[in-house]
ChimeraX commands (.cxc) that place a marker at each C-alpha (Angstrom):
marker #1 position 4.67,28.32,-8.62 radius 0.5
marker #1 position 5.57,26.20,-5.62 radius 0.5
marker #1 position 4.73,27.25,-2.10 radius 0.5
marker #1 position 7.53,27.76,0.41 radius 0.5
marker #1 position 7.41,25.21,3.20 radius 0.5
marker #1 position 7.53,26.04,6.90 radius 0.5
marker #1 position 11.05,25.97,8.25 radius 0.5
marker #1 position 10.17,23.35,10.86 radius 0.5
marker #1 position 8.96,20.77,8.33 radius 0.5
marker #1 position 11.23,18.42,6.43 radius 0.5
marker #1 position 10.13,18.40,2.81 radius 0.5
marker #1 position 10.85,14.70,2.22 radius 0.5
marker #1 position 8.39,13.70,4.96 radius 0.5
marker #1 position 5.49,15.94,3.91 radius 0.5
marker #1 position 2.27,14.08,3.14 radius 0.5
marker #1 position -0.63,15.48,1.10 radius 0.5
marker #1 position -4.14,14.49,2.09 radius 0.5
marker #1 position -7.44,15.25,0.40 radius 0.5
marker #1 position -10.60,14.47,2.37 radius 0.5
marker #1 position -14.28,15.15,1.67 radius 0.5
marker #1 position -15.73,16.69,4.85 radius 0.5
marker #1 position -19.43,17.02,5.71 radius 0.5
marker #1 position -21.36,18.75,8.47 radius 0.5
marker #1 position -19.33,21.94,8.89 radius 0.5
marker #1 position -20.77,25.45,8.72 radius 0.5
marker #1 position -18.90,28.43,7.33 radius 0.5
marker #1 position -17.59,29.55,10.75 radius 0.5
marker #1 position -16.51,26.00,11.61 radius 0.5
marker #1 position -14.61,25.74,8.32 radius 0.5
marker #1 position -12.83,29.03,9.00 radius 0.5
marker #1 position -11.87,27.88,12.52 radius 0.5
marker #1 position -10.65,24.50,11.27 radius 0.5
marker #1 position -8.52,26.03,8.50 radius 0.5
marker #1 position -7.15,28.62,10.95 radius 0.5
marker #1 position -6.19,25.94,13.50 radius 0.5
marker #1 position -4.63,23.74,10.82 radius 0.5
marker #1 position -2.66,26.64,9.33 radius 0.5
marker #1 position -1.23,27.53,12.73 radius 0.5
marker #1 position -0.47,23.95,13.78 radius 0.5
marker #1 position 3.33,23.38,13.89 radius 0.5
marker #1 position 3.16,20.09,11.96 radius 0.5
marker #1 position 0.82,21.30,9.21 radius 0.5
marker #1 position 2.51,22.87,6.21 radius 0.5
marker #1 position -0.57,23.83,4.20 radius 0.5
marker #1 position -4.36,23.65,4.61 radius 0.5
marker #1 position -7.19,24.87,2.42 radius 0.5
marker #1 position -10.85,24.26,1.67 radius 0.5
marker #1 position -11.98,23.63,-1.87 radius 0.5
marker #1 position -15.37,24.86,-3.06 radius 0.5
marker #1 position -16.91,21.36,-3.05 radius 0.5
marker #1 position -16.28,20.79,0.69 radius 0.5
marker #1 position -12.95,19.03,0.25 radius 0.5
marker #1 position -10.15,19.64,2.72 radius 0.5
marker #1 position -6.59,19.66,1.32 radius 0.5
marker #1 position -3.85,19.34,3.94 radius 0.5
marker #1 position -0.09,18.87,3.75 radius 0.5
marker #1 position 1.57,17.85,7.02 radius 0.5
marker #1 position 4.82,16.47,8.41 radius 0.5
marker #1 position 4.28,12.71,8.59 radius 0.5
marker #1 position 7.00,12.20,11.21 radius 0.5
marker #1 position 5.05,14.12,13.88 radius 0.5
marker #1 position 1.39,13.99,12.83 radius 0.5
marker #1 position -1.03,11.47,11.34 radius 0.5
marker #1 position -4.33,11.28,9.50 radius 0.5
marker #1 position -5.99,9.99,12.68 radius 0.5
marker #1 position -5.06,13.20,14.51 radius 0.5
marker #1 position -6.45,15.17,11.55 radius 0.5
marker #1 position -9.71,13.22,11.77 radius 0.5
marker #1 position -9.93,13.94,15.52 radius 0.5
marker #1 position -9.55,17.66,14.84 radius 0.5
marker #1 position -12.27,17.56,12.18 radius 0.5
marker #1 position -14.52,15.70,14.61 radius 0.5
marker #1 position -13.80,18.29,17.33 radius 0.5
marker #1 position -15.23,20.95,15.00 radius 0.5
marker #1 position -18.37,18.88,14.44 radius 0.5
marker #1 position -17.48,17.58,11.00 radius 0.5
marker #1 position -17.23,14.08,9.63 radius 0.5
marker #1 position -15.65,12.39,6.65 radius 0.5
marker #1 position -17.96,11.21,3.89 radius 0.5
marker #1 position -18.57,7.49,4.18 radius 0.5
marker #1 position -18.12,4.95,1.44 radius 0.5
marker #1 position -15.88,2.29,0.04 radius 0.5
marker #1 position -13.46,4.71,-1.64 radius 0.5
marker #1 position -13.05,6.78,1.53 radius 0.5
marker #1 position -12.27,3.64,3.58 radius 0.5
marker #1 position -9.63,2.61,1.01 radius 0.5
marker #1 position -8.06,6.08,1.02 radius 0.5
marker #1 position -7.96,6.19,4.83 radius 0.5
marker #1 position -6.32,2.74,4.97 radius 0.5
marker #1 position -3.71,3.90,2.45 radius 0.5
marker #1 position -3.16,7.15,4.36 radius 0.5
marker #1 position -2.59,5.23,7.61 radius 0.5
marker #1 position -0.17,2.86,5.88 radius 0.5
marker #1 position 1.89,5.70,4.41 radius 0.5
marker #1 position 1.86,7.56,7.76 radius 0.5
marker #1 position 3.39,4.50,9.44 radius 0.5
marker #1 position 5.86,4.05,6.59 radius 0.5
marker #1 position 7.06,7.67,6.76 radius 0.5
marker #1 position 7.52,7.44,10.54 radius 0.5
marker #1 position 9.52,4.21,10.15 radius 0.5
marker #1 position 11.69,5.69,7.39 radius 0.5
marker #1 position 12.41,8.78,9.48 radius 0.5
marker #1 position 13.74,6.60,12.33 radius 0.5
marker #1 position 15.78,4.32,10.05 radius 0.5
marker #1 position 19.55,4.65,10.28 radius 0.5
marker #1 position 21.15,3.72,6.95 radius 0.5
marker #1 position 24.31,1.66,6.80 radius 0.5
marker #1 position 26.88,1.14,4.08 radius 0.5
marker #1 position 26.25,-1.90,1.89 radius 0.5
marker #1 position 29.89,-3.04,2.16 radius 0.5
marker #1 position 29.68,-3.31,5.95 radius 0.5
marker #1 position 27.99,-5.89,8.11 radius 0.5
marker #1 position 24.51,-4.70,9.06 radius 0.5
marker #1 position 24.05,-3.67,12.68 radius 0.5
marker #1 position 22.97,-6.51,14.96 radius 0.5
marker #1 position 19.75,-6.32,16.93 radius 0.5
marker #1 position 20.22,-6.48,20.67 radius 0.5
marker link #1:1,2 radius 0.2
marker link #1:2,3 radius 0.2
marker link #1:3,4 radius 0.2
marker link #1:4,5 radius 0.2
marker link #1:5,6 radius 0.2
marker link #1:6,7 radius 0.2
marker link #1:7,8 radius 0.2
marker link #1:8,9 radius 0.2
marker link #1:9,10 radius 0.2
marker link #1:10,11 radius 0.2
marker link #1:11,12 radius 0.2
marker link #1:12,13 radius 0.2
marker link #1:13,14 radius 0.2
marker link #1:14,15 radius 0.2
marker link #1:15,16 radius 0.2
marker link #1:16,17 radius 0.2
marker link #1:17,18 radius 0.2
marker link #1:18,19 radius 0.2
marker link #1:19,20 radius 0.2
marker link #1:20,21 radius 0.2
marker link #1:21,22 radius 0.2
marker link #1:22,23 radius 0.2
marker link #1:23,24 radius 0.2
marker link #1:24,25 radius 0.2
marker link #1:25,26 radius 0.2
marker link #1:26,27 radius 0.2
marker link #1:27,28 radius 0.2
marker link #1:28,29 radius 0.2
marker link #1:29,30 radius 0.2
marker link #1:30,31 radius 0.2
marker link #1:31,32 radius 0.2
marker link #1:32,33 radius 0.2
marker link #1:33,34 radius 0.2
marker link #1:34,35 radius 0.2
marker link #1:35,36 radius 0.2
marker link #1:36,37 radius 0.2
marker link #1:37,38 radius 0.2
marker link #1:38,39 radius 0.2
marker link #1:39,40 radius 0.2
marker link #1:40,41 radius 0.2
marker link #1:41,42 radius 0.2
marker link #1:42,43 radius 0.2
marker link #1:43,44 radius 0.2
marker link #1:44,45 radius 0.2
marker link #1:45,46 radius 0.2
marker link #1:46,47 radius 0.2
marker link #1:47,48 radius 0.2
marker link #1:48,49 radius 0.2
marker link #1:49,50 radius 0.2
marker link #1:50,51 radius 0.2
marker link #1:51,52 radius 0.2
marker link #1:52,53 radius 0.2
marker link #1:53,54 radius 0.2
marker link #1:54,55 radius 0.2
marker link #1:55,56 radius 0.2
marker link #1:56,57 radius 0.2
marker link #1:57,58 radius 0.2
marker link #1:58,59 radius 0.2
marker link #1:59,60 radius 0.2
marker link #1:60,61 radius 0.2
marker link #1:61,62 radius 0.2
marker link #1:62,63 radius 0.2
marker link #1:63,64 radius 0.2
marker link #1:64,65 radius 0.2
marker link #1:65,66 radius 0.2
marker link #1:66,67 radius 0.2
marker link #1:67,68 radius 0.2
marker link #1:68,69 radius 0.2
marker link #1:69,70 radius 0.2
marker link #1:70,71 radius 0.2
marker link #1:71,72 radius 0.2
marker link #1:72,73 radius 0.2
marker link #1:73,74 radius 0.2
marker link #1:74,75 radius 0.2
marker link #1:75,76 radius 0.2
marker link #1:76,77 radius 0.2
marker link #1:77,78 radius 0.2
marker link #1:78,79 radius 0.2
marker link #1:79,80 radius 0.2
marker link #1:80,81 radius 0.2
marker link #1:81,82 radius 0.2
marker link #1:82,83 radius 0.2
marker link #1:83,84 radius 0.2
marker link #1:84,85 radius 0.2
marker link #1:85,86 radius 0.2
marker link #1:86,87 radius 0.2
marker link #1:87,88 radius 0.2
marker link #1:88,89 radius 0.2
marker link #1:89,90 radius 0.2
marker link #1:90,91 radius 0.2
marker link #1:91,92 radius 0.2
marker link #1:92,93 radius 0.2
marker link #1:93,94 radius 0.2
marker link #1:94,95 radius 0.2
marker link #1:95,96 radius 0.2
marker link #1:96,97 radius 0.2
marker link #1:97,98 radius 0.2
marker link #1:98,99 radius 0.2
marker link #1:99,100 radius 0.2
marker link #1:100,101 radius 0.2
marker link #1:101,102 radius 0.2
marker link #1:102,103 radius 0.2
marker link #1:103,104 radius 0.2
marker link #1:104,105 radius 0.2
marker link #1:105,106 radius 0.2
marker link #1:106,107 radius 0.2
marker link #1:107,108 radius 0.2
marker link #1:108,109 radius 0.2
marker link #1:109,110 radius 0.2
marker link #1:110,111 radius 0.2
marker link #1:111,112 radius 0.2
marker link #1:112,113 radius 0.2
marker link #1:113,114 radius 0.2
marker link #1:114,115 radius 0.2
marker link #1:115,116 radius 0.2
marker link #1:116,117 radius 0.2
view
């Protein structure tokens, strides 16, 4: 069964992120999930039993770097390693790509493309 999205989020720009988080106590996890769930750009947030954070957010208004800052504000950190660095690089790339696609104004292929000023 699919979850209903928040009315403010555009479904085509939603990005799913899965991050392994360390250093958070039970109360800190609850506060983090509560803040993420009530954030206007976040569509869905949950904690898995193995300490993994699953978040779905609107990529046009929020980024993985802002998510990392929020985790750091609660005293947590992302697990280090080669795979985590690769995932973060890919997440940043797709964040930028979604923002660029949201701003793009399509034009008809039978017309001359708009000229840059």
